C-alpha positions as CSV (number, residue, x, y, z in Angstrom):
1,X,115.6,12.1,211.5
2,X,116.8,11.7,207.9
3,X,115.6,8.5,205.9
4,X,118.2,6.0,205.5
5,X,119.1,5.8,201.6
6,X,117.8,2.2,199.8
7,X,120.8,-0.6,198.5
8,X,119.8,1.0,195.1
9,X,120.7,4.8,195.8
10,X,124.2,6.0,196.0
11,X,124.8,9.8,197.0
12,X,127.0,11.8,194.5
13,X,128.4,15.2,195.2
14,X,129.1,18.5,193.0
15,X,132.8,18.1,191.8
16,X,133.8,21.3,193.6
17,X,132.5,19.9,197.0
18,X,136.5,19.4,198.0
19,X,136.9,22.7,197.7
20,X,134.2,24.3,199.6
21,X,134.8,21.4,202.3
22,X,138.4,23.1,202.2
23,X,137.1,26.9,202.9
24,X,134.8,25.7,205.4
25,X,137.9,24.2,207.4
26,X,140.0,27.2,207.0
27,X,137.2,29.4,207.7
28,X,137.7,27.2,211.4
29,X,141.3,26.8,211.4
30,X,140.6,23.1,211.2
31,X,142.1,22.8,207.4
32,X,145.8,21.1,207.0
33,X,147.9,21.2,203.9
34,X,148.6,18.0,202.1
35,X,152.1,18.0,202.9
36,X,151.3,18.4,206.8
37,X,148.7,15.1,206.4
38,X,151.2,13.1,204.7
39,X,154.2,14.4,207.3
40,X,152.2,13.0,210.4
41,X,150.5,9.9,208.1
42,X,154.1,9.0,207.5
43,X,155.5,9.4,211.0
44,X,152.3,7.2,212.5
45,X,152.7,4.6,209.7
46,X,156.4,4.2,210.4
47,X,155.7,2.8,214.2
48,X,152.9,0.2,212.3
49,X,153.9,-3.7,212.4
50,X,150.9,-5.0,210.3
51,X,148.9,-3.9,207.2
52,X,145.7,-4.2,209.7
53,X,147.4,-1.5,212.1
54,X,148.2,0.7,209.0
55,X,144.9,0.7,207.5
56,X,143.2,1.9,211.0
57,X,146.3,4.4,211.1
58,X,145.0,5.8,208.1
59,X,141.1,6.0,209.0
60,X,141.8,7.6,211.9
61,X,143.0,11.1,209.7
62,X,140.4,13.3,210.5
63,X,140.3,14.2,207.0
64,X,139.4,10.7,206.1
65,X,136.7,10.6,209.3
66,X,135.4,13.9,208.2
67,X,134.8,12.3,204.2
68,X,133.1,9.5,205.9
69,X,130.8,11.4,208.0
70,X,129.5,13.9,205.6
71,X,128.9,10.9,203.5
72,X,127.1,9.0,205.6
73,X,124.9,12.1,206.6
74,X,123.8,12.7,203.2
75,X,122.8,8.9,203.4
76,X,121.0,9.4,206.3
77,X,123.0,7.0,208.3
78,X,123.9,9.7,210.6
79,X,121.0,12.3,211.5
80,X,121.4,16.0,211.1
81,X,120.9,16.7,214.5
82,X,124.1,13.9,215.5
83,X,125.9,15.7,212.7
84,X,127.7,18.1,215.5
85,X,128.6,15.4,217.8
86,X,130.3,13.5,215.2
87,X,132.2,16.4,214.2
88,X,132.8,17.5,217.6
89,X,134.3,14.1,218.1
90,X,136.4,14.2,215.1
91,X,138.2,17.7,215.1
92,X,138.0,17.5,219.4
93,X,136.5,21.3,219.1
94,X,134.1,22.7,221.3
95,X,130.1,22.1,221.0
96,X,129.6,25.3,219.5
97,X,132.4,25.6,217.0
98,X,131.2,21.8,216.1
99,X,127.4,23.5,215.9
100,X,128.6,26.3,213.3
101,X,130.7,23.5,211.2
102,X,127.9,21.6,210.7
103,X,126.1,24.1,210.2
104,X,128.1,25.2,207.3
105,X,128.6,21.8,205.8
106,X,124.9,21.0,205.7
107,X,124.2,24.3,204.1
108,X,127.2,24.4,201.1
109,X,127.9,20.6,200.9
110,X,124.8,18.4,202.2
111,X,122.2,20.8,200.4
112,X,123.4,20.0,196.7
113,X,124.2,16.0,197.2
114,X,121.8,14.1,195.3
115,X,120.6,11.1,195.6
116,X,120.7,8.5,192.4
117,X,119.5,5.5,191.6
118,X,122.2,2.7,190.6
119,X,121.2,-0.8,188.9
120,X,122.9,-3.6,190.7
121,X,123.9,-6.8,189.4
122,X,121.6,-9.2,190.4
123,X,124.3,-12.1,190.9
124,X,125.3,-12.7,194.7
125,X,128.8,-11.5,195.2
126,X,129.3,-15.1,195.9
127,X,128.3,-16.6,192.3
128,X,130.7,-13.8,190.9
129,X,133.9,-14.2,189.7
130,X,137.1,-12.6,191.2
131,X,138.5,-11.1,188.3
132,X,136.6,-10.7,185.1
133,X,138.3,-12.8,182.1
134,X,140.1,-11.3,179.7
135,X,138.6,-11.4,176.0
136,X,141.1,-13.5,174.0
137,X,140.2,-13.4,170.4
138,X,139.9,-16.4,168.9
139,X,143.7,-17.6,166.6
140,X,143.4,-17.2,162.7
141,X,142.9,-20.7,160.9
142,X,146.3,-20.2,159.0
143,X,149.4,-18.6,160.9
144,X,150.5,-15.4,160.5
145,X,153.4,-14.5,158.5
146,X,156.0,-11.7,159.3
147,X,156.7,-10.1,155.7
148,X,160.1,-10.4,154.8
149,X,162.0,-7.7,154.3
150,X,164.8,-8.0,151.8
151,X,168.5,-7.8,152.9
152,X,170.1,-6.3,149.5
153,X,170.1,-2.8,149.7
154,X,168.6,-0.8,146.6
155,X,170.9,0.0,143.9
156,X,172.2,3.7,144.8
157,X,172.0,6.2,141.5
158,X,174.9,8.3,141.6
159,X,173.7,11.0,139.6
160,X,169.6,11.6,139.7
161,X,168.9,12.9,136.0
162,X,165.8,15.4,135.5
163,X,163.6,14.1,132.4
164,X,160.6,16.2,131.0
165,X,157.5,14.8,130.4
166,X,158.1,15.6,126.1
167,X,161.6,13.7,126.7
168,X,160.1,10.7,128.4
169,X,159.8,7.9,126.0
170,X,156.4,6.8,125.2
171,X,155.3,2.7,125.4
172,X,152.4,1.3,123.7
173,X,149.7,0.9,126.2
174,X,148.9,-2.6,126.3
175,X,145.8,-2.3,128.0
176,X,143.9,-1.0,124.8
177,X,142.1,-2.6,122.3
178,X,143.0,-1.9,119.2
179,X,140.3,-0.1,116.6
180,X,139.0,-1.8,113.4
């Protein structure tokens, strides 16, 4: 029997796990395209009256239930011996197919799951604020002024004249001190 994960551990799966699971489901002809899933979900959600009913309908999707079962098996909440029964229940399949499916998921997905330690906040959830406050910078001591844009247009130049360096008049350098 698998050991249950401590509260300071979380199970992570490789990024490609989603695609591996898709291929396994295709192998057993249990895979549904996203369009098919959404169409089925839309039809079922139209009949729901309350948010709770909608939530329950979404939770009952086989793909959602499979994802939760895989995570729970990796965390040790579902013993690997019971995993085929869970898959049989989710997909309504024969026990032999469920065992083969469970074996493929164990070998290709669960074997690559890693338990990582995470730091949890020491503050109990009842004492944590529901919303984190936004950081507000203190207002400046002096009010900020928007620079004023002059309303007059710059003078129009009808014809630009090109002046070479030799033609430019030389002004005396007012920043130098005279020698002598």
